C-alpha positions, -999 to 999 in steps of 0.1 A, spaced: -477 -229 -194 -489 -194 -204 -472 -163 -214 -485 -130 -209 -477 -91 -208 -482 -69 -179 -493 -34 -184 -462 -17 -189 -439 -46 -208 -431 -68 -183 -434 -105 -195 -452 -126 -174 -449 -166 -177 -473 -188 -157 -466 -225 -151 -494 -240 -138 -483 -271 -112 -507 -293 -95 -503 -309 -60 -495 -289 -29 -516 -253 -26 -482 -234 -29 -472 -205 -52 -435 -192 -61 -430 -160 -77 -397 -149 -93 -389 -114 -104 -354 -113 -124 -343 -77 -131 -315 -72 -155 -288 -52 -139 -270 -65 -108 -235 -59 -94 -218 -57 -125 -240 -25 -132 -227 -8 -98 -221 28 -110 -181 38 -105 -171 42 -70 -204 26 -58 -196 -8 -55 -220 -29 -35 -247 -6 -46 -271 -33 -62 -267 -57 -33 -276 -27 -8 -303 -17 -28 -318 -52 -30 -314 -57 9 -334 -26 16 -364 -34 -11 -374 -58 18 -376 -29 47 -408 -13 34 -426 -6 3 -460 12 -7 -481 17 23 -462 -9 44 -433 1 67 -405 -27 72 -423 -40 103 -455 -38 86 -442 -58 56 -422 -83 78 -456 -87 99 -475 -93 68 -451 -120 49 -439 -138 81 -474 -139 95 -484 -162 67 -458 -182 70 -444 -171 38 -407 -163 23 -396 -133 8 -360 -127 -2 -341 -101 -25 -307 -104 -34 -285 -89 -63 -258 -114 -84 -236 -100 -107 -261 -98 -137 -293 -92 -120 -315 -87 -88 -338 -112 -79 -369 -111 -55 -382 -144 -46 -419 -148 -30 -431 -184 -19 -464 -186 -2 -496 -207 4 -516 -202 -25 -545 -187 -6 -524 -162 4 -509 -151 -29 -539 -125 -34 -523 -107 -4 -486 -110 -11 -481 -111 -48 -488 -77 -50 -459 -67 -32 -432 -76 -57 -441 -46 -78 -445 -26 -49 -412 -33 -37 -395 -21 -70 -418 9 -78 -423 25 -46 -395 12 -20 -394 34 12 -355 33 12 -356 48 50 -321 60 63 -322 40 94 -330 8 75 -302 15 47 -277 22 76 -288 -12 92 -282 -30 57 -250 -16 52 -236 -25 84 -246 -59 78 -233 -63 45 -199 -46 58 -198 -72 84 -201 -99 62 -172 -84 41 -152 -84 69 -158 -119 81 -150 -131 44 -113 -116 50 -109 -142 78 -122 -171 56 -88 -185 34 -111 -200 8 -130 -166 2 -97 -149 -1 -84 -169 -27 -119 -168 -46 -117 -127 -44 -82 -127 -54 -87 -150 -84 -118 -127 -94 -96 -97 -96 -71 -118 -116 -97 -128 -138 -118 -94 -144 -94 -67 -128 -115 -37 -121 -141 -47 -147 -177 -53 -141 -174 -88 -127 -140 -76 -107 -155 -75 -72 -180 -94 -49 -217 -83 -53 -216 -70 -17 -190 -46 -28 -161 -30 -15 -158 -16 19 -144 19 14 -170 24 -14 -200 7 2 -195 31 35 -202 60 14 -234 47 -5 -265 67 10 -299 72 3 -296 96 -26 -275 72 -46 -301 43 -37 -331 66 -48 -315 70 -82 -307 32 -87 -342 24 -76 -359 46 -102 -337 28 -129 -349 -7 -120 -365 -26 -146 -348 -4 -175 -324 -27 -186 -353 -55 -186 -372 -78 -164 -392 -108 -162 -416 -127 -139 -424 -163 -133 -451 -176 -116 -451 -216 -107 -477 -234 -87 -513 -229 -81 -518 -195 -97 -549 -172 -88 -573 -160 -113 -567 -127 -128 -530 -129 -117 -523 -98 -143 -541 -75 -126 -534 -88 -89 -499 -83 -96 -502 -47 -105 -523 -38 -73 -508 -4 -55 -485 1 -83 -493 39 -95 -511 39 -128 -514 2 -128 -484 -1 -150 -446 -7 -141 -425 1 -173 -398 -24 -185 -392 -46 -211 -382 -82 -219 -343 -87 -212 -325 -84 -245 -298 -111 -255 -265 -91 -252 -231 -93 -249 -221 -90 -208 -187 -80 -192 -153 -97 -208 -124 -111 -189 -89 -103 -190 -78 -137 -209 -43 -138 -197 -25 -161 -170 -14 -147 -139 -5 -159 -102 -12 -139 -70 -8 -152 -31 -18 -143 2 -4 -153 35 -25 -169 60 -13 -188 89 -32 -218 88 -24 -254 84 -36 -257 48 -30 -242 17 -64 -231 -9 -58 -232 -47 -78 -218 -74 -70 -224 -109 -93 -208 -136 -99 -186 -164 -127 -168 -180 -146 -185 -207 -182 -177 -224 -216 -166 -217 -247 -187 -209 -260 -197 -244 -228 -195 -261 -218 -219 -287 -190 -240 -265 -207 -232 -232 -227 -264 -232 -194 -284 -237 -178 -268 -209 -210 -277 -188 -203 -313 -194 -167 -308 -186 -179 -294 -153 -200 -325 -149 -170 -348 -156 -144 -331 -134 -164 -318 -103 -199 -335 -99 -200 -365 -73 -175 -389 -58 -169 -404 -94 -160 -370 -106 -124 -369 -123 -109 -344 -97 -121 -362 -65 -109 -397 -78 -75 -382 -89 -66 -355 -58 -86 -369 -32 -89 -409 -39 -57 -417 -55 -33 -392 -40 -48 -382 -10 -42 -347 -14 -75 -327 -10 -99 -315 21 -119 -304 -7 -119 -301 -43 -144 -291 -71 -151 -272 -101 -168 -237 -101 -188 -227 -135 -216 -201 -128 -242 -193 -154 -233 -154 -166 -246 -129 -191 -205 -124 -199 -173 -143 -197 -182 -167 -171 -153 -179 -147 -144 -219 -150 -125 -227 -118 -108 -256 -102 -105 -252 -64 -84 -274 -39 -79 -273 -2 -48 -294 8 -22 -296 38 3 -271 36 31 -298 37 20 -314 8 14 -281 -13 42 -288 -40 25 -324 -47 -9 -305 -45 0 -279 -70 16 -303 -95 -13 -327 -97 -40 -296 -99 -20 -283 -129 -15 -315 -143 -53 -320 -145 -58 -286 -163 -33 -297 -188 -48 -327 -192 -79 -314 -205 -61 -296 -228 -41 -325 -242 -66 -357 -240 -101 -360 -252 -126 -380 -228 -134 -413 -236 -165 -423 -247 -172 -439 -215 -163 -405 -194 -186 -386 -217 -216 -412 -212 -210 -407 -178 -209 -367 -178 -241 -367 -198 -259 -389 -173 -246 -364 -145 -260 -334 -163 -292 -349 -170 -295 -360 -130 -287 -322 -121 -313 -307 -148 -339 -332 -130 -325 -325 -93 -332 -288 -101 -367 -292 -113 -381 -311 -83 -401 -280 -67 -423 -250 -81 -397 -225 -65 -365 -246 -84 -384 -244 -118 -394 -207 -113 -361 -199 -107 -345 -216 -133 -367 -204 -161 -366 -167 -144 -324 -170 -150 -325 -181 -184 -354 -158 -197 -332 -129 -175 -302 -137 -198 -324 -133 -231 -327 -169 -239 -356 -188 -249 -383 -205 -225 -372 -241 -234 -335 -234 -234 -326 -262 -206 -346 -289 -229 -332 -277 -259 -298 -281 -241 -304 -317 -230 -311 -325 -266 -279 -311 -279 -256 -323 -252 -269 -357 -264 -251 -349 -298 -219 -338 -285 -185 -359 -289 -154 -362 -271 -141 -339 -299 -166 -312 -297 -154 -310 -256 -118 -313 -263 -123 -282 -290 -141 -264 -262 -114 -268 -238 -85 -260 -261 -104 -228 -274 -112 -215 -239 -89 -228 -210 -56 -222 -225 -45 -195 -199 -57 -202 -164 -45 -179 -133 -35 -193 -102 -46 -182 -69 -30 -190 -35 -40 -185 1 -22 -201 30 13 -202 52 45 -188 35 60 -222 30 33 -237 13 29 -206 -8 67 -208 -17 64 -244 -27 36 -238 -49 46 -208 -66 80 -231 -76 58 -257 -93 37 -230 -109 70 -212 -126 84 -248 -143 50 -263 -150 43 -265 -189 8 -252 -185 25 -220 -175 45 -218 -203 
């Protein structure tokens, strides 16, 4: 592993890996959909989609021909906290393709017809999401947890605002790419002189940015609520969750172990209790993404509408159990084993390794954060996990999507359940 600094200030991390002649490159830019300007929700994702539609001397067609003609993969997408550019190619093609990454962010074409095409694709995706009960419940809960705040909308945006975002707005956003910080990670067979190679085609051979700082991200609302949407299906989707703390915070690792205990694999607590023992779940799991700000911690369950009352009761009971009953030593040992296994599975390929390090470094955390977390997790006790649950999971909100009768049954359970009181 090597650490360097590109001219202009972008940190560059090189992870040399023997084996296949493949190179994976990740450029992580701080400032995703949470940084969308007021009235322009969806701008970060729209810009990310257009970045690969022409840059530097290459039109969109020429860029696609160059990348696809060599069997490479080039992807750009915005998440809540950042925009990620990913390149995967044969090592022998690296000299031709690596310069594209910085050209895409320093000199994108942003042509009107390509913007219109990308905008239309995003609008179509948003429209399809409205037809998915799971997505409806998810978006509903997102708004319950974050309101109109920075995390309160899907990275794809809001239709009415997305329709109004044009070339001028994207040019303004493009000029600010990297101003909040950026980091690049390369893994695999790395060519000599990669520093110079990356800056080919960049004006004055420098792209101004800096290392992403460690700073507080958007906060959640921290109060319980209930919201429902009617959908004429035969199932009820339930999402129960709250906002917690950022990646790297004091109690985030304890929550990660609770996530492993509750939602990883067929031996997980929710799978056994809700699906195996009670037969209540078509689908059940836990959502706990890495965030720069207050991350959501969410139980999700899909059940038949005629068992809505029982399913809601048991889902709330499982959350209450977290607050009232510490894990046993055996349960914690299994959660630790799953955590180690998940870490190992996430490091199998060069692309996975580069992706993980880019995420960690993009959040202002140290390069060896994952290894430190493995060591620190081994020292946690059931009491530590219980303390984290009681501190961060006290006031969950419930989001429902399904037929009216099932919603009414679930709402009745919620109104009388001890968790809501």
